[in-house]
C-alpha positions in Angstrom: 5.9 -6.7 -28.4 3.5 -6.1 -25.5 3.7 -3.1 -23.2 5.0 -5.3 -20.5 7.8 -6.7 -22.7 8.6 -3.2 -23.8 8.9 -2.0 -20.2 10.9 -5.0 -19.2 13.4 -4.4 -22.0 13.7 -0.8 -21.1 14.3 -1.5 -17.4 16.9 -4.2 -18.3 18.7 -1.8 -20.6 18.9 0.8 -17.9 20.1 -1.9 -15.5 22.7 -3.1 -17.9 21.1 -6.6 -18.1 20.9 -8.7 -21.2 17.8 -8.3 -23.4 18.6 -11.2 -25.7 16.6 -13.8 -23.7 14.5 -12.2 -21.0 12.9 -14.3 -18.2 9.2 -14.2 -17.3 8.5 -10.9 -15.8 7.3 -12.6 -12.6 10.7 -14.2 -12.2 12.9 -11.3 -13.4 14.5 -10.5 -10.1 16.6 -7.7 -11.5 13.4 -5.8 -12.0 12.2 -6.6 -8.5 15.3 -5.8 -6.5 18.2 -4.3 -8.5 16.0 -1.4 -9.8 16.2 0.2 -6.3 20.0 0.4 -6.5 19.7 3.0 -9.4 20.2 6.7 -8.9 17.5 9.2 -9.4 18.3 10.0 -13.0 18.1 6.4 -14.1 15.0 5.8 -12.1 13.4 8.8 -13.9 14.2 7.0 -17.2 12.5 3.9 -15.9 9.3 5.5 -14.7 8.8 8.0 -17.5 7.4 5.2 -19.7 4.3 4.6 -17.5 1.0 6.4 -17.4 1.5 9.3 -14.9 5.0 8.0 -14.3 6.2 11.3 -12.8 3.6 11.0 -10.1 4.5 7.4 -9.4 8.2 8.3 -9.2 7.4 11.1 -6.7 5.9 8.7 -4.3 8.7 6.2 -4.9 11.2 8.8 -3.9 9.2 9.5 -0.7 9.1 5.9 0.3 12.8 5.5 -0.4 13.5 8.4 2.0 11.4 7.0 4.8 12.9 5.1 7.6 10.0 3.9 9.7 10.5 4.6 13.4 8.6 3.5 16.4 6.9 6.4 18.2 5.1 7.0 21.5 2.0 8.2 19.6 -1.0 8.1 21.8 -4.0 5.8 21.3 -6.4 8.6 20.4 -4.2 9.7 17.5 -3.7 6.2 16.2 -7.4 5.4 16.2 -8.2 8.8 14.6 -6.0 7.7 11.7 -7.8 4.4 11.5 -11.1 6.3 11.4 -9.9 8.6 8.7 -8.6 5.7 6.7 -12.0 4.1 6.8 -13.7 7.3 5.8 -11.4 7.8 2.8 -11.9 4.2 1.6 -15.7 4.7 1.8 -15.5 8.0 -0.2 -13.5 6.4 -3.0 -15.6 3.2 -3.2 -18.7 5.3 -3.3 -17.2 7.4 -6.1 -16.1 4.3 -8.0 -19.6 2.9 -7.7 -19.1 -0.8 -7.2 -22.1 -1.5 -4.9 -21.0 -5.0 -4.0 -17.7 -3.8 -2.7 -19.4 -0.9 -0.9 -21.6 -3.3 1.0 -18.7 -5.6 1.9 -16.6 -2.7 3.1 -19.5 -1.5 5.3 -19.3 -4.8 7.2 -16.5 -3.1 9.2 -19.3 -1.1 11.0 -20.5 -4.3 12.6 -17.3 -4.6 14.6 -17.9 -3.1 18.0 -14.4 -3.1 19.4 -11.5 -0.8 18.4 -8.2 -1.1 20.2 -4.5 -0.5 19.9 -1.9 -3.3 20.2 1.6 -2.4 21.3 4.5 -4.9 21.2 7.0 -6.8 19.1 6.8 -8.5 15.7 5.7 -11.6 17.5 2.6 -9.8 18.7 2.0 -8.4 15.2 2.0 -11.9 13.6 -0.5 -13.0 16.3 -3.0 -10.2 15.9 -2.9 -10.3 12.1 -3.3 -14.1 12.0 -7.0 -13.8 11.4 -7.2 -10.2 10.3 -7.0 -8.2 7.0 -6.1 -4.6 6.3 -9.1 -2.2 6.3 -8.2 -1.5 2.6 -8.9 -5.1 1.5 -12.0 -4.3 -0.6 -10.3 -1.2 -2.1 -7.3 -3.4 -2.9 -9.7 -5.7 -4.8 -10.9 -2.8 -6.9 -7.6 -1.1 -7.4 -6.8 -2.6 -10.8 -10.3 -1.7 -12.2 -10.1 1.8 -10.8 -6.8 2.3 -12.5 -8.1 0.7 -15.7 -11.2 3.0 -15.6 -9.0 6.2 -15.6 -5.8 5.0 -17.3 -7.1 2.4 -19.7 -5.4 -0.9 -20.4 -2.0 0.6 -20.3 -2.5 1.6 -16.7 -3.9 -1.8 -15.8 -0.8 -3.4 -17.3 1.5 -0.9 -15.5 0.0 -1.9 -12.2 0.7 -5.5 -12.9 4.3 -4.8 -14.0 5.0 -2.6 -11.0 3.3 -4.7 -8.3 6.3 -6.8 -7.3 9.0 -4.0 -7.5 6.8 -1.7 -5.5 6.1 -4.5 -3.0 9.8 -5.0 -2.5 10.5 -1.3 -2.2 7.8 -1.0 0.5 9.3 -3.8 2.6 6.7 -6.3 1.5 3.8 -4.1 2.5 1.1 -4.2 -0.1 -0.8 -1.3 1.4 2.2 1.0 0.9 2.9 -0.3 -2.6 -0.7 0.5 -3.4 -0.3 4.0 -2.0 2.5 4.5 -4.6 0.4 3.0 -7.4 -2.5 5.3 -6.4 -0.5 8.1 -7.9 -1.8 7.0 -11.3 -5.3 8.1 -10.4 -4.7 10.6 -7.6 -6.2 13.6 -9.5 -9.4 11.6 -10.2 -10.6 11.5 -6.6 -11.1 14.0 -3.8 -9.2 11.9 -1.3 -6.2 9.6 -1.1 -7.6 6.4 0.4 -4.1 4.9 1.2 -2.6 8.0 2.7 -3.4 7.3 6.4 -2.0 3.8 6.0 1.2 5.2 4.7 1.3 7.6 7.7 0.9 4.6 10.0 3.7 2.8 8.1 6.1 5.6 8.8 5.6 5.1 12.6 5.9 1.3 12.3 2.2 0.9 12.8 -0.5 -0.9 10.8 -4.3 -1.1 10.8 -6.2 -4.4 10.9 -9.8 -5.6 10.7 -11.1 -9.0 11.9 -14.6 -10.3 12.6 -14.3 -9.2 16.2 -12.5 -5.8 16.0 -10.7 -3.1 14.2 -7.3 -2.2 15.6 -4.0 -0.5 15.1 -0.8 -2.4 15.9 2.3 -0.3 16.6 5.7 -1.7 17.2 6.9 -0.9 20.7 10.0 -1.7 22.6 8.7 0.1 25.7 6.6 -2.8 27.0 8.4 -5.6 28.6 5.9 -8.1 27.3 3.4 -8.2 24.5 0.0 -7.2 25.5 -3.0 -5.5 23.9 -3.9 -2.1 25.1 -7.6 -1.3 25.1 -8.3 2.1 23.6 -11.0 4.6 23.3 -13.8 3.4 21.0 -14.4 5.2 17.7 -17.2 5.0 15.2 -16.0 2.5 12.5 
């Protein structure tokens, strides 16, 4: 029995689901959704089986407690978080040492504009239509970073947990990656996803396109969706 099958069986046992004929993990919706209906004691049993499972569970509990709320945070603060996010990503990629990803990540420095967008979900969909999160190249390296420090078991754990954590985070990959980073948090001097999680808590999100870097923040104050130009920062 593979690690993933073992973990699947364990989770299904805790959930009270049959283990006689288990579906493909990618289609085992009890793992993806019902796991978050469990109490803390049962969740601890589920996460204790993973590499650095206690650290992962600590972040899981933090996300479960969060209720993202729109704020009137000023532009300077939002762009400062974007700047810190970029700095932390650079630090980790440098430490990991994948030169190709380092060079790709540095393409952000070629974008001259930085701005804040405030508005509804409609605006969010529009501004992210041709944009990626600033973490995109770190996201590409995440599985190998975890594999480097946690071995094949950690690599498999990331795959197993990816969909449940994605659902917990409200379908936000960056937040789910912040949780998964717990597996390697002691290996690096900085947490590259932390500022993204801080933005998430205020219903904000960072983006990067060919033309600009930006922070979108949900706002019900404006009567219509409009971009708000903000003070430039050094990407």
